[in-house]
TORVO-765209 format. One record per atom (N, C-alpha, C): x, y, z negated; residue in one letter. Coordinates in steps of 0.2 Angstrom, whole numbers, plus 2048, in hexadecimal, padded with zeros to 3 digits. Layout:
<sites>
XYZA...
</sites>
This chain:
<sites>
8047FA800X800800800X804806800X80380B804X807811805X804816800X80981A7FDX8078207F8X8038257FDX7FE8287FAX7FA82D7FDX7FB8347F9X7FE8347F4X7FE83A7F0X80583A7EDX8088407EEX80F8417ECX80F8487E7X8148487E3X81584E7DFX81C8517DFX81D8577DFX82385A7DEX82385E7D8X82985E7D5X82A8637CFX8308677D0X82F86E7CFX8358727D0X83B8717CCX8418727CFX8478717CCX84A8787C9X84687D7CBX8488847C9X8438897CCX84588F7CBX8418957CEX84689A7D0X84389E7D5X8478A47D8X8468AA7D4X84B8AE7D2X84A8B47CFX84C8B97D5X8478BD7D8X8498C17DEX8468C87DDX8498CD7E0X8478D37E0X8408D47E4X83F8CF7E8X8388CF7ECX8338CD7E7X82E8D27E6X8298D07E1X8228CE7E4X8218D07EAX81B8CE7EDX81C8CC7F4X8178C77F6X8188C47FCX8188C9802X8148CE802X8138D3807X81A8D7809X81E8D7804X8248DB804X82A8D7807X8298D0807X82F8CC809X8308CB810X8368CB813X8378CB81AX8358C481CX8348C3822X8318BC825X8378B7825X83D8B9826X8438B4825X8488B8822X84D8B481FX8528B681BX8568BB81EX8588BA825X85C8BE829X8598C582BX8538C6829X84F8CC82AX84F8D1825X8558D1821X8568D681BX8548D3815X8548CD814X8528CA80DX8588CB808X8568CC802X85C8CD7FDX85F8C67FAX8648C67F6X8668C17F3X8618C07EDX8618BA7EAX85D8B87E4X8618B37E0X85F8B37DAX8628AE7D5X85D8A87D5X8608A27D6X85C89C7D5X85E8987CFX8598997CAX85B8967C3X85888E7C3X85D88A7C2X85C8837C2X85A8807BBX85587C7BAX8548797B4X85A8767B1X85B8767AAX8608737A7X86086C7A8X85B8697A9X85A8617A9X85D85F7B0X85E8637B5X8618617BBX8678657BDX86986A7B9X86F86E7BAX87586A7BCX8768647BAX87C8607BBX87C85F7C3X87785F7C6X87685F7CEX87A8647D2X87B86A7CEX87F86F7D2X88686E7D2X8898697CFX8908687CFX8928677D7X89786A7D9X89A86A7DFX8988707E4X8938747E2X89187A7E5X89687F7E3X8988837E8X89D8897E7X89A88F7EBX89D8947E9X89B89B7ECX89E89A7F4X89A89C7F8X89C89C7FFX898896803X8968917FFX89288B802X88C88D805X88A88A80AX88388B80DX87F88580BX879887809X874883806X86D88380AX86987E809X86287F80BX85E87E804X85B884803X8578847FDX84F8827FFX84C87D7FCX84687B7FEX84187E7F8X83C8827FAX8388857F5X8318837F6X82C8847F2X8258837F2X82288A7F2X81F88C7F8X81C8937F8X8158937F4X8168947EEX8118947E9X80B8987EAX80C89E7EEX8068A27F0X8038A17F7X80589B7FAX80389A801X7FC898801X7F8899806X7F2897807X7F289080BX7F088B808X7F188480AX7EC88180FX7E6885810X7E1883815X7E288681CX7E788A81DX7E888D824X7EC888828X7E988782EX7EC882833X7EE886839X7EC88C83AX7EE890840X7EF89783EX7F489A841X7F68A1840X7F88A5846X7F88AB846X7FC8AF84BX8038AF849X8088AD84DX80F8AD84BX8118B4849X8148B4843X8178BA840X8118BF83EX80B8BD83EX8058C183DX8048C6842X8068C5848X8068C984EX7FF8C7851X7FA8CB850X7F38CA853X7F38C985BX7F88CC85EX7F98CC865X7FB8C5868X7FE8C1863X8008BA865X7FA8B5864X7FA8B0868X7F48AB867X7F58A7860X7EF8A585EX7EF8A1858X7F389A85AX7F7898855X7FC893856X7FB88E84FX7FC888850X7FC88384AX802885846X80088583FX80688783AX80C88283BX80B87C83DX81187883EX81687A844X81387E848X81788184DX81A88884BX81988A845X81B891843X81F89083CX82289583AX825895833X82189982EX81A89982FX81689C82AX816898823X81689C81EX816899817X80F896816X80A898819X803895818X80388F81CX802889818X80288381CX80087E816X7FD878818X7FB873813X80087180EX80687080FX80C86F80AX81187580BX81087A808X814880809X81B880806X81F87C80AX82687B808X82A88180CX82F884809X83388980DX83A88680DX83D887813X844885814X84888C815X84D88C811X851893811X859891811X85C893817X863892817X866898814X86A89780FX86D89C80BX87589B80AX8788A0808X87F8A0806X87F8A17FEX88389C7FBX88489D7F4X8898A37F3X8878A87EFX88B8AE7EDX88E8AD7E7X88B8AA7E2X88E8AA7DBX88B8A47D7X88E8A17D2X88B89C7CEX88D89E7C7X88889E7C3X8888A07BCX88489B7B8X8888967B5X8848917B1X87F88D7B5X87988D7B4X8748897B8X87088E7BCX8738937BEX8708987C3X8758997C9X8728997CFX87689A7D5X8738A07D9X8778A57DAX8758AB7DEX8768A97E5X8708A97E9X8708A77F0X86D8AD7F4X86F8AD7FBX86C8B27FFX86E8B1806X86B8B580AX8658B8809X85F8B3809X85A8B5805X8548B0804X84E8B5803X8498B3807X8438B7808X83D8B5803X83E8B07FFX8398AD7FAX8388B37F5X8328B37F2X8318B87EDX8338B57E6X8338BA7E1X8348B97DAX8308B47D7X8328AF7D4X82E8A97D1X82D8A37D5X82F8A37DBX82E89E7E0X8328987DDX82E8927DDX83188C7DBX8368897E0X83B8867DDX8408837E2X83F87B7E0X83E8777E6X83D8707E5X84386C7E7X84886F7EAX84E86B7ECX8538707EFX85A86E7EFX85F8717F1X86486C7F5X86586E7FBX86A8697FFX86F86D803X87586A804X87A86D807X87986E80FX87B873812X87B873819X88186F81CX87F86A820X884865822X888868828X88E867829X89286982FX88F865835X89186783BX88E863841X89185C841X89785B83FX89A85483EX897850839X894853834X89184F82FX88A84C831X887850836X88184E838X88184983DX887847840X887842845X88683B843X
</sites>
């Protein structure tokens, strides 16, 4: 029998100067600030090996997303046709996971300063993964 229900628990939360969704850039490279990713003490040991300058993929849960939206105008541009959310980077989707490619700026205990990242203050972080080199993907 296959599982039909899954659950995620945050491993930490972002502390960002972005306080509301409307003020956040659509992508990190569009002027997003750096933010502190505070990792729960129970999983902080998992940060071992991460250093300033490393590139990471931070996986977030867009806790303010609308989960019933299946079509959207890309980038909220009403002149563009409605498109399925799976063909866009919209935060509004059935399972609102965010993928953020960031650079580690600084590490202080169980907190990691990363950026640029467009997620808002209080966004739950569900995982962190290293960016693999091309040779590692082969």
